[in-house]
N, CA, C and O atoms as a GROMACS GRO file, in nm:
protein
  608
    1UNK      N    1   5.412   1.750   3.755
    1UNK     CA    2   5.421   1.667   3.587
    1UNK      C    3   5.474   1.531   3.675
    1UNK      O    4   5.577   1.522   3.743
    2UNK      N    5   5.371   1.429   3.653
    2UNK     CA    6   5.343   1.296   3.666
    2UNK      C    7   5.434   1.202   3.528
    2UNK      O    8   5.394   1.208   3.412
    3UNK      N    9   5.538   1.134   3.564
    3UNK     CA   10   5.584   1.035   3.496
    3UNK      C   11   5.555   0.884   3.507
    3UNK      O   12   5.596   0.832   3.611
    4UNK      N   13   5.501   0.814   3.431
    4UNK     CA   14   5.500   0.675   3.504
    4UNK      C   15   5.522   0.601   3.351
    4UNK      O   16   5.554   0.672   3.256
    5UNK      N   17   5.503   0.455   3.333
    5UNK     CA   18   5.563   0.374   3.255
    5UNK      C   19   5.502   0.402   3.091
    5UNK      O   20   5.556   0.386   2.982
    6UNK      N   21   5.395   0.442   3.121
    6UNK     CA   22   5.318   0.514   3.016
    6UNK      C   23   5.368   0.657   2.942
    6UNK      O   24   5.342   0.692   2.827
    7UNK      N   25   5.433   0.715   3.027
    7UNK     CA   26   5.502   0.869   2.976
    7UNK      C   27   5.450   0.972   3.089
    7UNK      O   28   5.411   0.955   3.205
    8UNK      N   29   5.463   1.062   3.026
    8UNK     CA   30   5.381   1.209   3.073
    8UNK      C   31   5.275   1.249   3.100
    8UNK      O   32   5.197   1.264   3.006
    9UNK      N   33   5.231   1.279   3.230
    9UNK     CA   34   5.080   1.207   3.250
    9UNK      C   35   5.031   1.389   3.240
    9UNK      O   36   5.094   1.480   3.293
   10UNK      N   37   4.894   1.407   3.152
   10UNK     CA   38   4.848   1.534   3.156
   10UNK      C   39   4.690   1.483   3.179
   10UNK      O   40   4.612   1.420   3.107
   11UNK      N   41   4.677   1.552   3.333
   11UNK     CA   42   4.512   1.552   3.369
   11UNK      C   43   4.431   1.657   3.315
   11UNK      O   44   4.495   1.762   3.320
   12UNK      N   45   4.317   1.674   3.266
   12UNK     CA   46   4.190   1.742   3.236
   12UNK      C   47   4.109   1.731   3.337
   12UNK      O   48   4.063   1.618   3.356
   13UNK      N   49   4.073   1.829   3.420
   13UNK     CA   50   3.983   1.824   3.511
   13UNK      C   51   3.818   1.751   3.429
   13UNK      O   52   3.789   1.715   3.315
   14UNK      N   53   3.755   1.757   3.544
   14UNK     CA   54   3.605   1.716   3.510
   14UNK      C   55   3.525   1.824   3.418
   14UNK      O   56   3.525   1.941   3.454
   15UNK      N   57   3.466   1.791   3.318
   15UNK     CA   58   3.423   1.860   3.228
   15UNK      C   59   3.243   1.806   3.189
   15UNK      O   60   3.228   1.684   3.199
   16UNK      N   61   3.128   1.878   3.152
   16UNK     CA   62   3.042   1.833   3.131
   16UNK      C   63   3.068   1.800   2.978
   16UNK      O   64   3.149   1.867   2.913
   17UNK      N   65   3.014   1.719   2.936
   17UNK     CA   66   2.997   1.715   2.801
   17UNK      C   67   2.887   1.762   2.699
   17UNK      O   68   2.764   1.761   2.711
   18UNK      N   69   2.961   1.802   2.602
   18UNK     CA   70   2.877   1.923   2.554
   18UNK      C   71   2.880   1.886   2.388
   18UNK      O   72   2.977   1.826   2.341
   19UNK      N   73   2.733   1.940   2.280
   19UNK     CA   74   2.759   1.891   2.174
   19UNK      C   75   2.847   1.991   2.082
   19UNK      O   76   2.829   2.112   2.068
   20UNK      N   77   2.949   1.910   2.021
   20UNK     CA   78   3.036   2.021   1.964
   20UNK      C   79   3.073   1.929   1.852
   20UNK      O   80   3.102   1.810   1.861
   21UNK      N   81   3.066   2.026   1.712
   21UNK     CA   82   3.110   1.966   1.589
   21UNK      C   83   3.262   1.931   1.593
   21UNK      O   84   3.334   1.934   1.692
   22UNK      N   85   3.299   1.894   1.452
   22UNK     CA   86   3.424   1.893   1.406
   22UNK      C   87   3.479   2.044   1.411
   22UNK      O   88   3.401   2.127   1.364
   23UNK      N   89   3.606   2.095   1.462
   23UNK     CA   90   3.728   2.001   1.524
   23UNK      C   91   3.719   1.968   1.659
   23UNK      O   92   3.830   1.942   1.707
   24UNK      N   93   3.596   1.959   1.761
   24UNK     CA   94   3.571   1.943   1.890
   24UNK      C   95   3.610   2.020   1.973
   24UNK      O   96   3.700   2.104   1.959
   25UNK      N   97   3.540   1.995   2.075
   25UNK     CA   98   3.570   2.087   2.193
   25UNK      C   99   3.723   2.075   2.254
   25UNK      O  100   3.759   1.969   2.305
   26UNK      N  101   3.822   2.202   2.244
   26UNK     CA  102   3.947   2.165   2.252
   26UNK      C  103   3.975   2.110   2.410
   26UNK      O  104   3.925   2.159   2.511
   27UNK      N  105   4.039   2.031   2.406
   27UNK     CA  106   4.086   1.966   2.507
   27UNK      C  107   4.255   1.954   2.574
   27UNK      O  108   4.294   1.971   2.689
   28UNK      N  109   4.320   1.923   2.467
   28UNK     CA  110   4.487   1.943   2.483
   28UNK      C  111   4.546   1.994   2.397
   28UNK      O  112   4.494   1.972   2.288
   29UNK      N  113   4.640   2.060   2.392
   29UNK     CA  114   4.704   2.115   2.293
   29UNK      C  115   4.896   2.061   2.297
   29UNK      O  116   4.978   2.053   2.388
   30UNK      N  117   4.899   2.036   2.166
   30UNK     CA  118   5.037   1.980   2.152
   30UNK      C  119   5.097   2.100   2.102
   30UNK      O  120   5.035   2.181   2.032
   31UNK      N  121   5.228   2.114   2.141
   31UNK     CA  122   5.331   2.239   2.124
   31UNK      C  123   5.468   2.187   2.129
   31UNK      O  124   5.508   2.099   2.205
   32UNK      N  125   5.537   2.251   2.039
   32UNK     CA  126   5.682   2.241   2.038
   32UNK      C  127   5.747   2.134   1.931
   32UNK      O  128   5.861   2.135   1.885
   33UNK      N  129   5.653   2.052   1.907
   33UNK     CA  130   5.717   1.935   1.805
   33UNK      C  131   5.620   1.830   1.818
   33UNK      O  132   5.524   1.840   1.895
   34UNK      N  133   5.642   1.729   1.744
   34UNK     CA  134   5.568   1.619   1.772
   34UNK      C  135   5.584   1.520   1.914
   34UNK      O  136   5.686   1.502   1.981
   35UNK      N  137   5.432   1.461   1.938
   35UNK     CA  138   5.472   1.370   2.011
   35UNK      C  139   5.425   1.214   2.033
   35UNK      O  140   5.349   1.186   1.941
   36UNK      N  141   5.437   1.136   2.095
   36UNK     CA  142   5.381   1.002   2.082
   36UNK      C  143   5.268   0.990   2.174
   36UNK      O  144   5.294   0.970   2.293
   37UNK      N  145   5.121   1.003   2.128
   37UNK     CA  146   5.048   0.972   2.217
   37UNK      C  147   5.021   0.831   2.255
   37UNK      O  148   4.981   0.755   2.167
   38UNK      N  149   5.037   0.788   2.375
   38UNK     CA  150   5.070   0.664   2.439
   38UNK      C  151   4.910   0.594   2.504
   38UNK      O  152   4.882   0.475   2.490
   39UNK      N  153   4.822   0.689   2.571
   39UNK     CA  154   4.706   0.692   2.618
   39UNK      C  155   4.611   0.762   2.648
   39UNK      O  156   4.639   0.868   2.702
   40UNK      N  157   4.476   0.734   2.626
   40UNK     CA  158   4.413   0.854   2.678
   40UNK      C  159   4.287   0.802   2.716
   40UNK      O  160   4.212   0.735   2.646
   41UNK      N  161   4.269   0.844   2.845
   41UNK     CA  162   4.146   0.755   2.940
   41UNK      C  163   4.059   0.857   2.985
   41UNK      O  164   4.107   0.961   3.029
   42UNK      N  165   3.914   0.838   2.979
   42UNK     CA  166   3.817   0.900   3.074
   42UNK      C  167   3.749   0.853   3.144
   42UNK      O  168   3.694   0.749   3.107
   43UNK      N  169   3.724   0.900   3.262
   43UNK     CA  170   3.657   0.844   3.359
   43UNK      C  171   3.503   0.925   3.401
   43UNK      O  172   3.504   1.040   3.445
   44UNK      N  173   3.398   0.860   3.383
   44UNK     CA  174   3.284   0.928   3.401
   44UNK      C  175   3.265   0.964   3.539
   44UNK      O  176   3.298   0.884   3.627
   45UNK      N  177   3.201   1.108   3.577
   45UNK     CA  178   3.192   1.157   3.662
   45UNK      C  179   3.055   1.211   3.685
   45UNK      O  180   3.021   1.255   3.795
   46UNK      N  181   2.977   1.208   3.582
   46UNK     CA  182   2.814   1.168   3.606
   46UNK      C  183   2.768   1.150   3.484
   46UNK      O  184   2.794   1.198   3.374
   47UNK      N  185   2.669   1.043   3.541
   47UNK     CA  186   2.636   0.960   3.442
   47UNK      C  187   2.562   1.015   3.298
   47UNK      O  188   2.511   1.126   3.291
   48UNK      N  189   2.565   0.936   3.204
   48UNK     CA  190   2.498   0.996   3.081
   48UNK      C  191   2.319   0.959   3.095
   48UNK      O  192   2.239   1.003   3.012
   49UNK      N  193   2.288   0.898   3.179
   49UNK     CA  194   2.136   0.879   3.231
   49UNK      C  195   2.102   0.777   3.085
   49UNK      O  196   2.005   0.824   3.025
   50UNK      N  197   2.140   0.693   3.039
   50UNK     CA  198   2.140   0.626   2.931
   50UNK      C  199   2.107   0.669   2.809
   50UNK      O  200   2.077   0.598   2.713
   51UNK      N  201   2.116   0.826   2.815
   51UNK     CA  202   2.092   0.844   2.687
   51UNK      C  203   2.218   0.847   2.566
   51UNK      O  204   2.332   0.882   2.598
   52UNK      N  205   2.186   0.809   2.431
   52UNK     CA  206   2.279   0.809   2.347
   52UNK      C  207   2.378   0.931   2.329
   52UNK      O  208   2.324   1.038   2.301
   53UNK      N  209   2.495   0.928   2.341
   53UNK     CA  210   2.592   1.006   2.330
   53UNK      C  211   2.707   0.981   2.237
   53UNK      O  212   2.793   0.929   2.308
   54UNK      N  213   2.749   0.990   2.123
   54UNK     CA  214   2.816   0.956   2.049
   54UNK      C  215   2.962   1.059   2.074
   54UNK      O  216   2.961   1.180   2.056
   55UNK      N  217   3.059   0.997   2.110
   55UNK     CA  218   3.180   1.059   2.121
   55UNK      C  219   3.304   1.015   2.033
   55UNK      O  220   3.320   0.898   1.999
   56UNK      N  221   3.401   1.131   1.995
   56UNK     CA  222   3.522   1.069   1.914
   56UNK      C  223   3.621   1.189   1.934
   56UNK      O  224   3.569   1.298   1.956
   57UNK      N  225   3.741   1.184   1.931
   57UNK     CA  226   3.836   1.281   1.900
   57UNK      C  227   3.931   1.291   1.796
   57UNK      O  228   3.984   1.201   1.732
   58UNK      N  229   3.944   1.417   1.788
   58UNK     CA  230   4.027   1.467   1.647
   58UNK      C  231   4.138   1.536   1.681
   58UNK      O  232   4.143   1.581   1.796
   59UNK      N  233   4.244   1.556   1.596
   59UNK     CA  234   4.367   1.645   1.584
   59UNK      C  235   4.350   1.730   1.515
   59UNK      O  236   4.329   1.706   1.396
   60UNK      N  237   4.353   1.859   1.561
   60UNK     CA  238   4.342   1.975   1.473
   60UNK      C  239   4.455   2.027   1.458
   60UNK      O  240   4.487   2.108   1.545
   61UNK      N  241   4.565   1.995   1.332
   61UNK     CA  242   4.705   2.026   1.314
   61UNK      C  243   4.722   2.164   1.331
   61UNK      O  244   4.627   2.238   1.301
   62UNK      N  245   4.833   2.214   1.376
   62UNK     CA  246   4.895   2.372   1.363
   62UNK      C  247   4.907   2.414   1.229
   62UNK      O  248   4.884   2.532   1.202
   63UNK      N  249   4.950   2.314   1.118
   63UNK     CA  250   5.043   2.333   0.994
   63UNK      C  251   4.914   2.386   0.896
   63UNK      O  252   4.808   2.324   0.883
   64UNK      N  253   4.936   2.467   0.852
   64UNK     CA  254   4.866   2.544   0.740
   64UNK      C  255   4.819   2.434   0.634
   64UNK      O  256   4.888   2.346   0.583
   65UNK      N  257   4.700   2.459   0.618
   65UNK     CA  258   4.647   2.334   0.513
   65UNK      C  259   4.622   2.212   0.554
   65UNK      O  260   4.553   2.135   0.486
   66UNK      N  261   4.688   2.167   0.705
   66UNK     CA  262   4.670   2.052   0.756
   66UNK      C  263   4.526   2.005   0.781
   66UNK      O  264   4.447   2.080   0.839
   67UNK      N  265   4.483   1.864   0.733
   67UNK     CA  266   4.331   1.844   0.757
   67UNK      C  267   4.305   1.781   0.898
   67UNK      O  268   4.385   1.697   0.940
   68UNK      N  269   4.232   1.805   0.948
   68UNK     CA  270   4.175   1.750   1.075
   68UNK      C  271   4.205   1.552   1.068
   68UNK      O  272   4.187   1.477   0.972
   69UNK      N  273   4.244   1.527   1.173
   69UNK     CA  274   4.295   1.350   1.160
   69UNK      C  275   4.179   1.278   1.276
   69UNK      O  276   4.173   1.319   1.392
   70UNK      N  277   4.128   1.213   1.248
   70UNK     CA  278   4.023   1.150   1.312
   70UNK      C  279   4.096   1.055   1.415
   70UNK      O  280   4.100   0.934   1.390
   71UNK      N  281   4.150   1.102   1.520
   71UNK     CA  282   4.207   0.991   1.623
   71UNK      C  283   4.139   0.866   1.690
   71UNK      O  284   4.192   0.758   1.713
   72UNK      N  285   3.991   0.912   1.720
   72UNK     CA  286   3.882   0.772   1.720
   72UNK      C  287   3.768   0.778   1.623
   72UNK      O  288   3.720   0.879   1.571
   73UNK      N  289   3.737   0.665   1.610
   73UNK     CA  290   3.588   0.664   1.539
   73UNK      C  291   3.479   0.742   1.656
   73UNK      O  292   3.484   0.760   1.778
   74UNK      N  293   3.391   0.773   1.560
   74UNK     CA  294   3.250   0.810   1.660
   74UNK      C  295   3.188   0.666   1.735
   74UNK      O  296   3.184   0.561   1.672
   75UNK      N  297   3.150   0.674   1.850
   75UNK     CA  298   3.110   0.561   1.908
   75UNK      C  299   2.995   0.605   2.015
   75UNK      O  300   3.011   0.714   2.071
   76UNK      N  301   2.884   0.530   2.046
   76UNK     CA  302   2.787   0.570   2.137
   76UNK      C  303   2.856   0.534   2.314
   76UNK      O  304   2.853   0.425   2.370
   77UNK      N  305   2.896   0.624   2.352
   77UNK     CA  306   2.939   0.582   2.496
   77UNK      C  307   2.806   0.600   2.598
   77UNK      O  308   2.785   0.517   2.686
   78UNK      N  309   2.720   0.712   2.579
   78UNK     CA  310   2.645   0.761   2.665
   78UNK      C  311   2.562   0.625   2.736
   78UNK      O  312   2.542   0.599   2.855
   79UNK      N  313   2.522   0.548   2.604
   79UNK     CA  314   2.370   0.468   2.641
   79UNK      C  315   2.429   0.379   2.748
   79UNK      O  316   2.341   0.354   2.830
   80UNK      N  317   2.539   0.325   2.778
   80UNK     CA  318   2.564   0.213   2.886
   80UNK      C  319   2.650   0.304   3.006
   80UNK      O  320   2.661   0.258   3.120
   81UNK      N  321   2.697   0.408   2.978
   81UNK     CA  322   2.822   0.416   3.083
   81UNK      C  323   2.752   0.516   3.182
   81UNK      O  324   2.678   0.610   3.154
   82UNK      N  325   2.788   0.480   3.284
   82UNK     CA  326   2.765   0.537   3.432
   82UNK      C  327   2.873   0.580   3.522
   82UNK      O  328   2.989   0.543   3.503
   83UNK      N  329   2.830   0.674   3.642
   83UNK     CA  330   2.937   0.704   3.736
   83UNK      C  331   3.043   0.600   3.738
   83UNK      O  332   3.015   0.485   3.773
   84UNK      N  333   3.186   0.642   3.696
   84UNK     CA  334   3.291   0.546   3.749
   84UNK      C  335   3.362   0.467   3.654
   84UNK      O  336   3.477   0.425   3.660
   85UNK      N  337   3.251   0.449   3.538
   85UNK     CA  338   3.327   0.414   3.426
   85UNK      C  339   3.439   0.415   3.355
   85UNK      O  340   3.481   0.528   3.379
   86UNK      N  341   3.529   0.357   3.270
   86UNK     CA  342   3.595   0.414   3.219
   86UNK      C  343   3.613   0.405   3.090
   86UNK      O  344   3.577   0.297   3.044
   87UNK      N  345   3.666   0.500   2.995
   87UNK     CA  346   3.611   0.492   2.864
   87UNK      C  347   3.797   0.491   2.793
   87UNK      O  348   3.868   0.542   2.880
   88UNK      N  349   3.857   0.461   2.707
   88UNK     CA  350   3.951   0.432   2.657
   88UNK      C  351   4.015   0.469   2.526
   88UNK      O  352   3.937   0.415   2.448
   89UNK      N  353   4.092   0.518   2.462
   89UNK     CA  354   4.174   0.523   2.333
   89UNK      C  355   4.246   0.406   2.324
   89UNK      O  356   4.336   0.375   2.402
   90UNK      N  357   4.190   0.311   2.190
   90UNK     CA  358   4.300   0.181   2.220
   90UNK      C  359   4.375   0.168   2.132
   90UNK      O  360   4.425   0.056   2.127
   91UNK      N  361   4.415   0.258   2.035
   91UNK     CA  362   4.513   0.274   1.957
   91UNK      C  363   4.496   0.374   1.809
   91UNK      O  364   4.487   0.497   1.799
   92UNK      N  365   4.495   0.288   1.723
   92UNK     CA  366   4.513   0.330   1.593
   92UNK      C  367   4.416   0.434   1.520
   92UNK      O  368   4.301   0.400   1.493
   93UNK      N  369   4.452   0.531   1.495
   93UNK     CA  370   4.353   0.626   1.454
   93UNK      C  371   4.249   0.557   1.373
   93UNK      O  372   4.253   0.457   1.301
   94UNK      N  373   4.142   0.650   1.412
   94UNK     CA  374   4.035   0.565   1.317
   94UNK      C  375   3.951   0.440   1.415
   94UNK      O  376   3.843   0.390   1.382
   95UNK      N  377   4.008   0.414   1.509
   95UNK     CA  378   3.945   0.304   1.598
   95UNK      C  379   3.850   0.354   1.696
   95UNK      O  380   3.881   0.456   1.757
   96UNK      N  381   3.749   0.302   1.717
   96UNK     CA  382   3.661   0.376   1.834
   96UNK      C  383   3.692   0.346   1.946
   96UNK      O  384   3.730   0.233   1.978
   97UNK      N  385   3.681   0.444   2.026
   97UNK     CA  386   3.664   0.432   2.208
   97UNK      C  387   3.592   0.315   2.237
   97UNK      O  388   3.480   0.285   2.198
   98UNK      N  389   3.702   0.225   2.340
   98UNK     CA  390   3.612   0.123   2.404
   98UNK      C  391   3.522   0.190   2.532
   98UNK      O  392   3.575   0.282   2.595
   99UNK      N  393   3.408   0.151   2.562
   99UNK     CA  394   3.366   0.223   2.692
   99UNK      C  395   3.269   0.133   2.726
   99UNK      O  396   3.293   0.014   2.708
  100UNK      N  397   3.142   0.172   2.781
  100UNK     CA  398   3.015   0.110   2.838
  100UNK      C  399   3.033   0.081   2.986
  100UNK      O  400   3.111   0.158   3.043
  101UNK      N  401   2.986   0.000   3.047
  101UNK     CA  402   2.966  -0.011   3.168
  101UNK      C  403   3.079  -0.094   3.242
  101UNK      O  404   3.059  -0.206   3.288
  102UNK      N  405   3.213  -0.020   3.250
  102UNK     CA  406   3.336  -0.074   3.271
  102UNK      C  407   3.407  -0.020   3.356
  102UNK      O  408   3.428   0.102   3.359
  103UNK      N  409   3.458  -0.113   3.447
  103UNK     CA  410   3.565  -0.059   3.533
  103UNK      C  411   3.702  -0.102   3.491
  103UNK      O  412   3.777  -0.084   3.586
  104UNK      N  413   3.758  -0.147   3.399
  104UNK     CA  414   3.899  -0.177   3.351
  104UNK      C  415   3.866  -0.160   3.220
  104UNK      O  416   3.750  -0.157   3.181
  105UNK      N  417   3.981  -0.145   3.135
  105UNK     CA  418   3.989  -0.103   2.998
  105UNK      C  419   4.141  -0.140   2.955
  105UNK      O  420   4.239  -0.144   3.029
  106UNK      N  421   4.134  -0.166   2.817
  106UNK     CA  422   4.300  -0.210   2.772
  106UNK      C  423   4.296  -0.105   2.705
  106UNK      O  424   4.202  -0.036   2.665
  107UNK      N  425   4.446  -0.096   2.691
  107UNK     CA  426   4.492   0.049   2.641
  107UNK      C  427   4.610  -0.002   2.524
  107UNK      O  428   4.689  -0.094   2.542
  108UNK      N  429   4.603   0.081   2.403
  108UNK     CA  430   4.686   0.104   2.309
  108UNK      C  431   4.700  -0.044   2.253
  108UNK      O  432   4.815  -0.075   2.222
  109UNK      N  433   4.572  -0.170   2.230
  109UNK     CA  434   4.588  -0.276   2.160
  109UNK      C  435   4.626  -0.262   2.036
  109UNK      O  436   4.708  -0.344   1.994
  110UNK      N  437   4.574  -0.152   1.942
  110UNK     CA  438   4.602  -0.162   1.809
  110UNK      C  439   4.726  -0.058   1.782
  110UNK      O  440   4.762  -0.066   1.665
  111UNK      N  441   4.793   0.027   1.850
  111UNK     CA  442   4.828   0.153   1.820
  111UNK      C  443   5.028   0.096   1.848
  111UNK      O  444   5.120   0.176   1.834
  112UNK      N  445   5.047  -0.029   1.880
  112UNK     CA  446   5.182  -0.056   1.918
  112UNK      C  447   5.250   0.034   1.983
  112UNK      O  448   5.197   0.053   2.092
  113UNK      N  449   5.347   0.099   1.967
  113UNK     CA  450   5.406   0.174   2.065
  113UNK      C  451   5.325   0.318   2.086
  113UNK      O  452   5.370   0.393   2.172
  114UNK      N  453   5.237   0.348   2.028
  114UNK     CA  454   5.152   0.478   2.044
  114UNK      C  455   5.122   0.531   1.910
  114UNK      O  456   5.123   0.460   1.810
  115UNK      N  457   5.090   0.675   1.908
  115UNK     CA  458   5.048   0.716   1.795
  115UNK      C  459   5.130   0.869   1.768
  115UNK      O  460   5.140   0.946   1.864
  116UNK      N  461   5.164   0.890   1.689
  116UNK     CA  462   5.266   1.009   1.645
  116UNK      C  463   5.152   1.101   1.608
  116UNK      O  464   5.048   1.072   1.550
  117UNK      N  465   5.197   1.238   1.662
  117UNK     CA  466   5.079   1.345   1.639
  117UNK      C  467   5.177   1.449   1.642
  117UNK      O  468   5.280   1.452   1.708
  118UNK      N  469   5.121   1.549   1.548
  118UNK     CA  470   5.196   1.685   1.490
  118UNK      C  471   5.135   1.761   1.601
  118UNK      O  472   5.039   1.725   1.668
  119UNK      N  473   5.202   1.869   1.612
  119UNK     CA  474   5.137   1.987   1.688
  119UNK      C  475   5.012   2.031   1.631
  119UNK      O  476   4.980   2.024   1.512
  120UNK      N  477   4.925   2.088   1.750
  120UNK     CA  478   4.781   2.091   1.709
  120UNK      C  479   4.684   2.048   1.851
  120UNK      O  480   4.740   2.002   1.951
  121UNK      N  481   4.552   2.066   1.846
  121UNK     CA  482   4.466   2.092   1.927
  121UNK      C  483   4.404   1.934   1.926
  121UNK      O  484   4.357   1.894   1.819
  122UNK      N  485   4.402   1.846   2.038
  122UNK     CA  486   4.303   1.752   2.022
  122UNK      C  487   4.159   1.803   2.125
  122UNK      O  488   4.147   1.855   2.236
  123UNK      N  489   4.055   1.751   2.008
  123UNK     CA  490   3.932   1.809   2.052
  123UNK      C  491   3.847   1.703   2.071
  123UNK      O  492   3.876   1.598   2.014
  124UNK      N  493   3.738   1.708   2.146
  124UNK     CA  494   3.649   1.623   2.166
  124UNK      C  495   3.523   1.636   2.064
  124UNK      O  496   3.465   1.741   2.092
  125UNK      N  497   3.468   1.580   1.972
  125UNK     CA  498   3.350   1.588   1.911
  125UNK      C  499   3.255   1.504   2.000
  125UNK      O  500   3.296   1.409   2.067
  126UNK      N  501   3.089   1.556   1.996
  126UNK     CA  502   3.005   1.507   2.076
  126UNK      C  503   2.893   1.520   2.008
  126UNK      O  504   2.880   1.627   1.949
  127UNK      N  505   2.782   1.418   1.994
  127UNK     CA  506   2.633   1.456   1.940
  127UNK      C  507   2.567   1.495   2.052
  127UNK      O  508   2.466   1.553   2.013
  128UNK      N  509   2.570   1.495   2.189
  128UNK     CA  510   2.464   1.516   2.240
  128UNK      C  511   2.566   1.567   2.389
  128UNK      O  512   2.688   1.560   2.404
  129UNK      N  513   2.466   1.615   2.477
  129UNK     CA  514   2.475   1.707   2.588
  129UNK      C  515   2.432   1.643   2.708
  129UNK      O  516   2.330   1.684   2.764
  130UNK      N  517   2.523   1.510   2.771
  130UNK     CA  518   2.467   1.451   2.853
  130UNK      C  519   2.610   1.409   2.940
  130UNK      O  520   2.716   1.393   2.880
  131UNK      N  521   2.599   1.395   3.070
  131UNK     CA  522   2.695   1.344   3.134
  131UNK      C  523   2.814   1.421   3.132
  131UNK      O  524   2.823   1.506   3.043
  132UNK      N  525   2.925   1.406   3.227
  132UNK     CA  526   3.052   1.451   3.253
  132UNK      C  527   3.181   1.325   3.252
  132UNK      O  528   3.183   1.206   3.283
  133UNK      N  529   3.262   1.404   3.210
  133UNK     CA  530   3.406   1.302   3.196
  133UNK      C  531   3.539   1.374   3.265
  133UNK      O  532   3.573   1.492   3.255
  134UNK      N  533   3.601   1.274   3.334
  134UNK     CA  534   3.765   1.354   3.377
  134UNK      C  535   3.829   1.274   3.244
  134UNK      O  536   3.776   1.174   3.196
  135UNK      N  537   3.957   1.337   3.191
  135UNK     CA  538   4.028   1.288   3.091
  135UNK      C  539   4.176   1.302   3.134
  135UNK      O  540   4.224   1.408   3.175
  136UNK      N  541   4.247   1.182   3.121
  136UNK     CA  542   4.406   1.150   3.140
  136UNK      C  543   4.463   1.118   3.006
  136UNK      O  544   4.424   1.018   2.946
  137UNK      N  545   4.560   1.200   2.953
  137UNK     CA  546   4.636   1.167   2.848
  137UNK      C  547   4.829   1.117   2.885
  137UNK      O  548   4.904   1.177   2.962
  138UNK      N  549   4.848   1.047   2.838
  138UNK     CA  550   5.000   1.019   2.850
  138UNK      C  551   5.061   1.016   2.745
  138UNK      O  552   5.010   0.953   2.653
  139UNK      N  553   5.188   1.083   2.723
  139UNK     CA  554   5.266   1.085   2.601
  139UNK      C  555   5.397   1.110   2.622
  139UNK      O  556   5.441   1.137   2.734
  140UNK      N  557   5.473   1.100   2.509
  140UNK     CA  558   5.641   1.076   2.511
  140UNK      C  559   5.653   1.193   2.409
  140UNK      O  560   5.566   1.215   2.324
  141UNK      N  561   5.775   1.270   2.424
  141UNK     CA  562   5.806   1.382   2.332
  141UNK      C  563   5.857   1.308   2.243
  141UNK      O  564   5.918   1.209   2.283
  142UNK      N  565   5.848   1.334   2.094
  142UNK     CA  566   5.931   1.273   1.968
  142UNK      C  567   6.039   1.413   1.963
  142UNK      O  568   6.160   1.392   1.967
  143UNK      N  569   5.996   1.526   1.957
  143UNK     CA  570   6.081   1.618   1.923
  143UNK      C  571   6.145   1.658   2.044
  143UNK      O  572   6.072   1.638   2.141
  144UNK      N  573   6.281   1.719   2.079
  144UNK     CA  574   6.299   1.817   2.188
  144UNK      C  575   6.220   1.923   2.193
  144UNK      O  576   6.205   1.997   2.096
  145UNK      N  577   6.157   1.941   2.316
  145UNK     CA  578   6.071   2.069   2.356
  145UNK      C  579   5.937   2.044   2.326
  145UNK      O  580   5.852   2.123   2.366
  146UNK      N  581   5.903   1.935   2.256
  146UNK     CA  582   5.775   1.894   2.259
  146UNK      C  583   5.676   1.886   2.404
  146UNK      O  584   5.710   1.823   2.504
  147UNK      N  585   5.567   1.951   2.395
  147UNK     CA  586   5.479   1.919   2.545
  147UNK      C  587   5.370   1.879   2.459
  147UNK      O  588   5.353   1.867   2.338
  148UNK      N  589   5.273   1.857   2.608
  148UNK     CA  590   5.103   1.886   2.605
  148UNK      C  591   5.055   1.945   2.712
  148UNK      O  592   5.103   1.932   2.825
  149UNK      N  593   4.969   2.004   2.685
  149UNK     CA  594   4.901   2.088   2.827
  149UNK      C  595   4.702   2.075   2.789
  149UNK      O  596   4.629   2.087   2.690
  150UNK      N  597   4.688   2.048   2.920
  150UNK     CA  598   4.536   2.022   2.906
  150UNK      C  599   4.472   2.198   2.880
  150UNK      O  600   4.525   2.299   2.925
  151UNK      N  601   4.366   2.190   2.808
  151UNK     CA  602   4.304   2.303   2.806
  151UNK      C  603   4.162   2.320   2.889
  151UNK      O  604   4.059   2.255   2.871
  152UNK      N  605   4.187   2.438   2.997
  152UNK     CA  606   4.031   2.409   3.093
  152UNK      C  607   3.954   2.447   3.016
  152UNK      O  608   3.834   2.445   3.043
   0.00000   0.00000   0.00000
């Protein structure tokens, strides 16, 4: 486990982007209590080949009757993203991922200290099957015993 100024780092290995509807391809599990999501960054490991690929993240809460929460609005990442480019979660729920042909991204512009998340599963929703990404999440526990693990 690596800790930095952003919090506790959780790495998810490289994975092909696949077409998945709500609540998304399960990427990270939040367990044991609430967390403060500080940052979420993706690195393109296989180009999308210029193909339109719309991505978004959702939180599927563990609480019975809890509704999925849109963490990021759906946005086309694939058209301009190539090998080595960075895609980032900029903050407030419902804000689009930032991406494109960029080697640097701003984190947390609209989220203040971060986004409070209840226990559940963070999933990636995608409209196409192109490219591969490696994702890194940083968080701080709000509740004692809260943690995040990557789902392989």
